[in-house]
C-alpha positions in Angstrom: 8.1 -16.9 -19.4 6.3 -19.3 -21.8 3.0 -17.4 -21.1 4.7 -14.2 -22.1 6.2 -15.6 -25.2 2.6 -16.8 -26.4 1.3 -13.3 -25.4 4.0 -11.6 -27.6 3.2 -13.7 -30.6 -0.4 -13.0 -30.2 0.3 -9.2 -29.9 2.4 -9.4 -33.2 -0.7 -11.1 -35.0 -3.1 -8.5 -33.5 -1.0 -5.4 -34.6 -0.6 -7.0 -38.2 -4.5 -7.1 -38.2 -4.8 -3.4 -38.0 -5.8 -1.6 -41.0 -3.0 0.8 -42.3 -5.1 3.8 -41.7 -5.5 2.9 -37.9 -2.0 3.6 -36.8 -3.1 5.6 -33.7 -5.3 2.8 -32.4 -2.7 0.0 -33.2 -0.1 2.2 -31.1 -2.6 2.3 -28.2 -3.1 -1.4 -28.4 0.6 -2.0 -28.3 1.1 0.2 -25.2 -1.8 -1.2 -23.4 -0.6 -4.9 -24.1 2.9 -4.0 -22.9 1.6 -2.7 -19.8 -0.6 -5.5 -19.1 2.1 -8.1 -19.9 4.7 -6.4 -17.7 2.8 -5.0 -14.9 3.2 -1.3 -15.8 0.9 1.6 -14.9 1.7 3.9 -17.9 3.8 4.1 -21.0 5.5 6.6 -22.9 6.3 6.3 -26.8 8.5 8.9 -28.5 10.2 9.4 -31.8 13.5 11.2 -31.9 15.1 13.0 -34.8 18.7 14.2 -35.0 19.2 18.0 -35.7 21.2 18.5 -38.8 23.3 21.2 -37.1 23.0 20.7 -33.2 24.3 23.6 -31.1 27.8 23.5 -30.1 28.3 21.5 -26.9 25.2 19.8 -27.3 25.0 17.1 -24.6 22.3 15.4 -26.4 24.1 15.0 -29.6 21.4 16.7 -31.6 18.6 14.3 -30.6 15.2 15.9 -29.9 11.8 14.3 -29.5 9.5 15.0 -32.5 6.5 13.0 -31.4 5.4 11.9 -27.9 2.6 9.7 -26.9 1.4 8.9 -23.4 -0.9 5.9 -22.9 -2.6 7.6 -19.9 -2.2 11.3 -20.3 -3.0 12.2 -16.7 -2.4 16.0 -16.2 0.4 15.8 -13.7 2.4 13.5 -16.1 1.7 15.5 -19.1 3.1 18.7 -17.3 6.1 16.7 -16.1 6.8 15.5 -19.7 6.3 19.2 -20.9 8.9 20.4 -18.3 11.3 17.6 -19.4 11.2 18.6 -23.0 11.9 22.3 -22.0 14.9 21.0 -20.2 16.2 19.5 -23.4 17.1 22.8 -24.8 18.6 24.3 -21.5 22.0 23.7 -19.6 19.9 22.0 -17.0 19.5 18.9 -19.1 19.5 15.8 -16.7 22.0 13.1 -16.8 19.1 10.5 -17.3 18.2 12.3 -20.5 21.8 12.4 -21.7 22.1 8.6 -20.9 18.8 8.1 -23.0 20.3 9.2 -26.1 24.0 8.2 -25.6 25.5 5.2 -27.5 25.1 4.3 -31.0 23.5 0.7 -30.4 20.8 0.0 -33.0 18.8 -1.6 -30.2 18.9 -1.7 -26.6 16.8 -2.3 -23.4 17.6 -0.8 -20.0 16.5 -1.0 -16.4 16.3 2.4 -14.6 18.0 1.1 -11.5 20.9 -0.4 -13.5 21.4 2.6 -15.7 21.6 5.6 -13.1 23.9 5.8 -10.2 22.6 5.6 -6.7 23.0 9.2 -5.8 20.7 10.2 -8.8 17.7 8.7 -6.9 18.2 11.2 -4.1 18.2 14.1 -6.7 15.5 16.5 -7.8 14.9 15.1 -11.2 13.9 11.7 -9.7 11.8 13.3 -6.9 10.0 15.5 -9.3 9.6 13.7 -12.5 9.2 10.1 -10.9 8.1 10.1 -7.4 6.3 13.4 -7.7 3.9 11.9 -10.4 3.4 8.5 -8.9 6.2 6.6 -10.5 9.2 4.8 -8.9 10.8 2.8 -11.6 11.0 2.4 -15.4 12.1 0.0 -18.3 13.0 1.5 -21.6 13.8 0.2 -25.0 15.3 2.3 -27.9 15.2 1.4 -31.6 17.3 3.2 -34.1 15.2 3.0 -37.3 18.0 4.9 -39.2 20.8 7.1 -38.5 18.5 10.1 -37.9 15.3 8.7 -36.3 15.0 6.7 -33.2 12.0 5.4 -31.3 12.1 5.3 -27.3 9.6 3.4 -25.2 9.4 3.7 -21.5 7.1 1.6 -19.3 6.6 3.0 -15.7 5.8 1.3 -12.3 4.5 2.9 -9.2 6.1 2.7 -5.7 3.5 0.1 -4.8 4.9 -2.4 -7.5 8.2 -4.3 -7.3 11.0 -3.1 -9.5 11.5 -4.2 -13.0 13.9 -7.2 -13.4 15.9 -8.9 -16.1 12.9 -11.1 -16.2 10.9 -8.3 -17.4 13.6 -6.9 -19.8 13.9 -10.0 -21.8 10.4 -10.4 -22.9 10.2 -6.5 -23.7 13.3 -6.9 -26.0 11.7 -9.9 -27.8 8.5 -8.0 -28.2 10.0 -5.0 -29.8 12.7 -6.7 -31.7 9.8 -8.3 -33.9 8.3 -4.8 -34.5 10.6 -2.8 -36.7 7.9 -3.0 -39.4 5.5 -1.6 -37.0 7.6 1.2 -35.8 8.5 2.2 -39.4 4.8 2.3 -40.3 4.1 4.6 -37.1 6.7 7.0 -38.3 5.9 6.9 -41.9 2.5 8.1 -40.9 4.1 11.2 -39.7 6.5 11.5 -42.6 9.4 11.3 -40.3 11.3 8.5 -42.2 10.9 10.2 -45.5 10.8 14.0 -45.3 12.2 16.5 -42.9 8.7 18.3 -42.6 6.1 16.1 -40.8 2.6 15.8 -42.1 0.0 18.3 -40.9 -3.0 16.9 -39.1 -5.1 17.2 -41.9 -2.7 15.5 -44.2 -2.5 12.6 -41.7 -6.4 12.3 -42.2 -6.0 12.4 -46.0 -3.1 9.8 -45.8 -5.1 7.4 -43.6 -8.0 7.7 -46.3 -5.7 7.1 -49.0 -4.2 4.0 -47.5 -7.9 2.8 -46.9 -8.5 3.1 -50.7 -10.7 6.1 -50.8 -10.7 8.4 -53.8 -10.1 12.1 -53.6 -13.7 13.2 -54.0 -14.9 10.9 -51.1 -11.9 12.2 -49.0 -13.0 15.8 -49.6 -16.6 15.0 -48.7 -15.6 13.3 -45.4 -13.5 16.2 -44.4 -15.8 18.8 -45.7 -13.5 20.7 -47.9 -13.3 21.3 -51.6 -11.8 18.6 -54.1 -9.2 21.2 -55.1 -8.0 21.5 -51.5 -7.9 17.6 -51.1 -6.0 17.2 -54.5 -3.3 19.8 -53.2 -3.1 17.9 -49.9 -2.5 14.6 -51.8 0.2 16.2 -53.9 1.7 17.5 -50.8 1.7 14.1 -49.3 3.3 12.4 -52.4 6.0 15.0 -52.3 6.8 14.5 -48.8 7.1 10.7 -49.3 8.9 11.1 -52.5 6.4 9.1 -54.6 4.2 10.2 -57.5 1.2 7.7 -57.1 -0.9 5.9 -54.6 0.5 2.5 -55.4 3.9 3.7 -54.5 2.6 5.3 -51.5 1.1 2.2 -50.4 4.2 0.1 -51.2 6.0 2.1 -48.4 3.7 0.7 -45.8 4.1 -2.9 -47.3 7.9 -2.5 -47.1 8.6 -2.6 -50.9 10.3 0.7 -51.0 13.4 2.0 -49.0 
């Protein structure tokens, strides 16, 4: 356990050293490091938002994934994730998906085999979306960043690996407990903690450039677009984050504004 604690402290320092404009690379580093530390073969990171008016009788209480990131986007796994997301809007939602969003704890970790009943492992969902794509077990963590936004993280092991245990859950909880600032930064990059409308792909590029200190003319040149277009995008970004200037935008990343 001491070796894992040292690895966690090192991971925190490494993530803090990533420039503000390299959030995607930082997330890849986090997922890779956790897989290495805990002997997982793949990782899934997702941000969920609560629908303002969920359908009547919605078993997921309005929670839906807005962002999904697989560490290793193997085609069979990607297709499985697509099928599972389609299920979220149908009466066929699986009990594992319901349990993933149930409860109001601000932070929790769970072992798959302590969460689901034994009969679930004989069912179609486990056969198709675990065994069918090379997984046999998972360990998850959930962070509620506010009342309407949560981050879910799943680590997966194959049938050839031993099951996750409490000895794995404890270091994962410790590692993620110290990363609320990091998760907040990740979601700020998509506008999810600030605005109901996420940033467009181009706005994300402009945002990264702004955070790296580039001026609008340089951004326009790098993106091969007109300065007028870039200026409109900058104004749109400011509006989505509720600020009027670059210093206030940067302050969001530094934790000075709420």
